[in-house]
N, C-alpha and C positions, 0 to 999 in steps of 0.2 A: 353145763352150757359154756363153761370157760374152755377154750381150745388149748390143748396141750400137744397134740400129735403134730409132727413136722409137716405132714401133708396139708393139714388144716391151716397151719400158719402160712404156708406157701400160697394156698388158695386165698386167704385173707389179704395177703400182700398184693396178689394179682387183682383181686376184686376192687381194691382201692385205687388202682391206676386209672386215672381219668385224664381226658384231654386237658392240657395245661390251660388253654384259654380258647375262646370262641371268637371268630371274626365278627364283623358288624353286619354282614349279609344275612338276610332272613334264613337262607338255606343252611347257614353254618350254625344255627342255634337250635337246640332240641325243643320239641314240644314237651310239655310237662303236664302230667295228669295226677291229681290227688283223688283218692277214694277213701273217704273217712267213714268210720262206723261209730255210732254213738254208744257210750256206756259199756265198753267191753274191755276185759283183761285179755292177755294172750291165751285165750281159751280156744285154741285152734289145733288141728291135727299136726300141723308143721311145727308147733311148739311142744310137741310131745304129749298132748292131751288125748288120751285114748277114748274119751267119751264123746269128743267133738266129731262132727261130720261136716267137713269143710273141704270137699274135693277140689273146688276151684282155687281156693287160697293155698291149699297144700301144693298144687301144681305150680301156682304162681311163685311159691317160695323156692321151688326147684329151679326156677328160671332167674332168680335174683338173689338178693342178700337179705337175710333175716337178722334183725337187730334184737338181741335178747335183754338189753338193759336200757330200754327207752322209758322215760317217765314224764308225765304231765306236770306242769307247774302248779296245777290246782286240781282237786278231785271232783270238780263240777264244771259244767259246760261254759257258762258265760265268762268267768275269770280265766279259765283255760284258753278259750278262744280269743280273749282280748290279748293274751300273751302271744298266741300264734300269729295273729294278724299284724302285730306291731313289732315283734321281736324284743319286747320289754317285759320285765317282771311286773305282774299286777300290783305287787306290793310297793313298787317304785312309782308307777304312774297313776295310782289311785283306783284301779279297777279290781281291787282285791275282794270286795264284798259282792255277793250274788245279786245280779240284776241291779247294780247301783247306778247305772247310767253315768259313768264317770266322764270327766273331761281331762284327757291326758295333756301333758305339757305341749307347748306350741310346736316343737320340733318333731313330735312323734306322729308319724303317718302310717297308713297301712302299707305293708311292703309291696302290695300289688301296684301301687302308684309308680314305684320305681320300674316294675316290669312293663307297665303300660307306657311309661315314658321311653322305654327302650324298644317299643314296637310290638310288644306282645298283646294278643287278644286275651282278655281275662274274663272268664265266666264262672259263676258259682250257682250250682243247683243243689240245694236251694237255701239251706240254713246259713245264717250268719251269726247272730247272737253274740256280738262282740263286746257287749256291756257299755257301748258308747252311743247307740242309735237314738236319734232324736225324734220326737213326735212331729207331725202326726203319722208319718209313714213307718217310723220305727225300723227303718232300713239304713244301711250304710250310706254315706255320702255318694253322690253321683260319680265322684272321681275315683272311687275304690275299684269298681268293676265295670267292664263293658256291658255286662248284663248279669242279672240275678233272677231267681224265680224257678218255678218247676220246669220251665222250658229252656233254661240256660244250657248251652251246649257249644262245644267247639265247632260244630257243624253250622252254627249261625254266623260265623265270621264271613264277611263278604269277599275277602281276598283269601282264597284257600292256600296261598303260599305263605300267609302270615303265620308266624309261630304262635302257639297258644299255650296258655296256662288255664286248665279247666279243673274245677272242683266239683265232686259229687258227694253229697252228704247223705248217708243211708241211716234212716231213723227207725227201721224195723227192730233194731236191738235196743232201743231206748227203754229205760226202766218202766215207763208207762205201758209198754207192750207186753211186759211180763204179766201184769195184772189186768190186761185188757179183757173185755167181754169175750165170751166164748165165740160169738160171731166174728169179732175182730181178730181173735187169735186164729180162727179157721181161715179167715181171709188172708192173714199174713203168711200162713204156712200152706197155702193152697197148692203150691208147686212141689211140696215134699212128697216123696214116695213113702208108702207105708213103712218100709224098713228104715226110713230116715228120721222118724219120730223117736225121741229119746225116751227110753223106759225109765221112769222115775226110780224104780228099784235098783237100777244099775249105776246110778250116779254116785260119784265119790265126793261126799260133802266135806267142806273144810271143817276142822275140829271145833271152830267157834260157832257152828250151827248145830242145833239139836236135830236129831234124826226123827222127824215126824213126817206124815204124809203131806202136810201143808208145805213144809220146807222143800221136800223132794219135788212137789209139783212145780213150785216156782223155779227150782234149779233146772228141771227138765225143760220147762218152757223157755227159760233164758237160752238154753242150748238149741232148742228148736228155732228160735228167732235168729240165732247166729247162722244156722243152716239156711234159713230163708234169705238172710243177707248174702250168703255165699252165692246164691242164685243171682242176686242183683249184681254182684261183682262180675259174674260171668257175662251178664248182658252188656255191661259197659266195656269189658275187654273185647267182646265180640264186635261191638260197634267200631272199636279201634282197628280190629283186624279187617272188618268189612271196608273201612276207609283206607286200608293199606298204609296205616300210620304206625304200626307196632314197632317197626325197626328204628323209627326216628323219634320215639316218644319215651321219656322216662316216666315210669309209673310208681307212685308211692301209695301204699295202703297203710292206714294207721287208725288208731282209736283216740277219741278226744280226751278220755280219762278212763278210769277203771270200771269194773263191773257194776251194773245198775241194780245192786241188791244191798240190803243192810250190811254195814261194816265194810262195804266196798266204796261205792260212790259217796262223796261228801267227806270221806275220811282219808287221812294221809297215810294209811297203811298201804302195804304193797298192793293189796287188792283194790285200792282206790286210785293209785297213781301209775302202776306199771301198765304199759300199753303195748299192743303189737305194732311193729313197724317193719314193713317189708318193702324193698325197693328193687325194681327191675329196670335195667338199662342195657338193652341188647348190645353186645360187643364191647361194653365198657365195664360192666360188673360181672364177675365170674358167677355162673349159674350155681345155685345150691350152696353159696357161701354163707358163713355165719360170722357176725360181728358182735363182740362182747363189750365194746367201749360204752361208756356212759353217754347217753344222748338225752338232752332235755327237749321235750316236744316243741317248745317254741324255737328251737334251732332249725325247724323246717323252713321257715321263711328265708333267712339268710342263706341256707343251703340251696334253695331254689334260685336265689339271685346269683350265687356263685356258679351254679351249673349253667345259668343263662348268660353268663358273661357280663353281669351287671354289678357294679361296685356296691359292696355292702356298706350302708351308712355307718359312720364311726360311732354314732350314739347308741346303736343297738347293743343290748346286753347279750342277746342270743348270738351264737357263732356257727358258721357253716362247718359241716363235718364231711362234705364232699366237694369236689370241684377245685378250681384254681385258687380259691381263697380259703381253702380248708385250714382250720385251726387245729392245734394240739388237742387231743381228747380231754374231756372233762374228768376231774377226779371225783366230783360229787354232782348230784342233781338235787336242787332245792325245790321244795314244794310248800304250799301254805294252805291253811283252812282259816277263813275268817267268817263273817256273818253268812250263814246259810239260810236263805229265806228269813223266817222270823227268829231264828236261833243265833244268838251272838256268841262268838268264840274267837280264840286266837291260838293256833297251833302251827308250829314250823317243823319241817322235816329235812333231814340230810341223808340222802341215799348214796351209798357206795356200792361197789361190786359185791361186797360181802356183808357189810353191816349197815343197819338203818337206825338212825337216831331221830327221835321225836321229842320235841319239847312242848308240853302243855302249859300255856301261860295262865290257864284257869283250871288248876287241878281239882278245885272244889266242884266242878261241873262234870256231869256224866258224859261219857263218850257217845251215848245214844240220846242226844238231845231231841226233844219233841219237835218235829217238823210236820205240819199238816200233810204235805205232799208225800213225805216218806211213810207216814203212818197208814196210808192207803194200801201199802204192799202187804199181802197176806203173810209173808215171812216176818215182817215187823210186828204185825198183830200177834203172831204166834209167839214171838220172843217176849212181848209184853205179857201175854197170858201165862206163859211158863214162868216168867220172873215172879209174877204175883203168886202163882201157885207154889213156887219154891219157898217163899217166906211166909205164906199165910196158912200153910197146911197145919191143922191142929195136931195131927199125929207127927211127932218128931222123927219117926222112921219113914215118913212119907215125903218129907221135903227134900227130894233129890231130883227135881225136875231138870235141873241144869248142872253141868259140871263147871269147874273153875274157869276153864277157857271161855265158856259161854257166858258166865256171870260177869267176867271182867268188863265186857263191853257195856253191860247194863247197869253196873253199880253206880251209885249217886256221885262218886268221885273217881279220880284216876290218878296215876302217878304223875309227878311233875316232869319226870324224864322217863323215856322208854328207849331201850336198845335191843335190837334183834339181830341175830345171825341169819340172814335170809337164805344162805346156802344150805343151812341145816334145818331151819324153822321158817319155811315160806309162809305159813299161816300166821306167824308172829304171835305166838301165845306164851312164849317163854322170855319174859323181860329180864335182860342181863344187866340192867343199869346198876344194880346193887352187887353184882358179881365181882369179887376181888380180882379175878383173873382178867376182867375186861375194863378195869379202871383207866388204863392207858388209852384204849380205844375210845372210851367215853369222853375223856378229856380232849382228845384230838378232834372228835366230831363236834363236841360242844364249842370248842374254839373256832372251828370252821363255820358254825352257824353264827356265832358272835361277829366274826369278821364279815361274813356275807351280809348280815343285817346292817352293819355299819357302812360298808362300801356301797350297797344298793339303796341306802336310805329307806329302809323298811318303814312303811307308814302304819303298820299294824297297831301301834300303841296310840295313835291319834284317834280320838273318838270320831265315829263316822259322821256325826252331825257337823263336827268341825270341818272334816274333809269336804262335805257337801257345800258348806258355806264358802270354803276357799275356792271350790271349783265353779259354784253357781250361786253367787251372793243373793240372799233373799229367796232362794229357791227358784229364781227366774232363769229360764233358758236364754243364753246369750245367742244373738244372731250375727252371722258373719256379715261384714260390710258389703254393700253392693259393689261389684267390681267396676273399675274405671276402664274405659275403652278409648284408645288412641288410634285414629285412622288417618293414614296418609297415602297419597297416590304413589304407585311404584311401577312405572313402566307398563301401563296398561292393566295392572292389577292393583290391589289394595293391600297395603301393609297394615296389620292389626297388632297392637300390643295391649295386653290385658294386665291389670294390676289389682291387688286387693290391699286395703288398709289394715285388714285383720292379720295379726301376726300368726304365721303358721298355716294360713289358708291356702287351699288349692282351688283352681278354677276349672270349671267344665264349660264346654261350648259345643254348639251344633249349628248347622245351617239347615237342618230339617225342621219341619213343622209337626205339630201334633204330640200327643202324649207318648207315642211309641218312638219318638226320635232317638237316635243313637248319639249319646253325649260322649264327647271326646275329652281327654285330659290335655289341658293347655301346658305346654312345656317350653314355649318360646314364641317369638314373633311369627305370625301367620301371614301367608300371602294368598288372598282369596280373590275370586272373580267379582267384579262390580255387578250390581243388580241383585245380589243375593241378600238374604236377611239373616243376620247373625243373632243368635240367642246365647246369653252368657249368664252364669251364676257362680257364686263362690261357696266353698264347702270347707268344713273342718270337723274332725272327729269330736263328738260331744257338743256340737253347736247346731242351731237351726240353720238351714240353708239360707243364703241371702235371697232377696227378691230377684226374680229373673229380669234381666235387661235385654231388650230387643233393639237392634240397631240395623236399619237398612244400609247396605254398602253402596255408596254413590257410584254413578257412572264414571 
């Protein structure tokens, strides 16, 4: 996947030529569309997977740029998505543990607020799961999106000339759908043609999986679900075509973390953090190009800001890899594993183009920690069964249910350090940490991790209960202060200034009534017509919304 031929190098150079900056007019800024798929590795035909059946995404890759070294900051949804929406490492802002409902520092906002402030219509269909959502709605603050939910769509913006940022999250590939009931599986794959169902006997299993009918069935279903997802991508792209917006829209396709199967999702191995990333920008990115630079998935947010002509906030740890504010390529991508549901752990990962370094801070714990949700997967049950059979067989010649690569994941302990050459050992079964020939690489990557933890103020060593107390003293959800409203006459109109006493708060307002009102992001003084009724509330990630304030605007 590393390009060496001169033609490919030329194509990559051309592919990275983007317009230096955008003007402030709406027509000068591109629409941006994200299509994300849950729980998938780059198991697509365009990535060289001969088992995959993904005609839409394969064609899409010929129209854009395929990134071959993209990695999530965490191998599970909520921490990963907390990084994507903020441009910050979860280990820095406290969202490192699964579903911890963190409270990020006051200056940390969703990057979509900067887009909305610049005039973009931002919609999310439908998953958020940012690890900050407050009860009772458990949805992002009103300031983050113009709309969310199953009907959220760029078509809902009232001004069709307004540039949009639209997100569609496809969950048919989620791990739960691999083990779904037969009825749900058939419903998910109803559009597949008979020849598009994957024959379990033809799948090429990773060496860390035992070759049994149960494992092969899960493997085939995972790929069937990817094909079903490919149909959904086709639907969204067709809607873009139908609206005649394809030529003026940048489309990103990506996965939120790795494969939703044991030793993939929740683990910082290549199979848990390497994700597909394909970007199409007609006339700006060379069709069929390939990019091998290291990209961290949370770089997506600032890259969107860069492409939209919006200044990337200085506090963001993520960095744009396209657009006028593009930064130099990363040398490494850093990832983490901390508490996963009920299983407590701490693992850190440093991924380069060739080598992958993993540090297990609790080597006394198994890599296959018991997690109720994970244990529902048939493949996980099969691994447990075979592990037990391997050691409990009375006949010493019978105890060969698993090979060494398969046993490594299940053993009660694990190495303190792991080092893999991912160009030669993509399944990561040959640990080179003790290899004399690789000690220099080990020291370099060990040092890179130490420096990253120090510079980013990694919170992994702080007990989670202490983190919770810091963020939410006494376990009580903090509420944003009610916004203050200043109203003064202004030449036949009314000038409105809104402020909040809560540090880091954003303010939403509307002059519409009812639950379906469209809430706007306050970015500065407003000039409204008298006689209207203003509704205002304050928001902040990890906080309860303020009480709503209603103020009639005088004549």
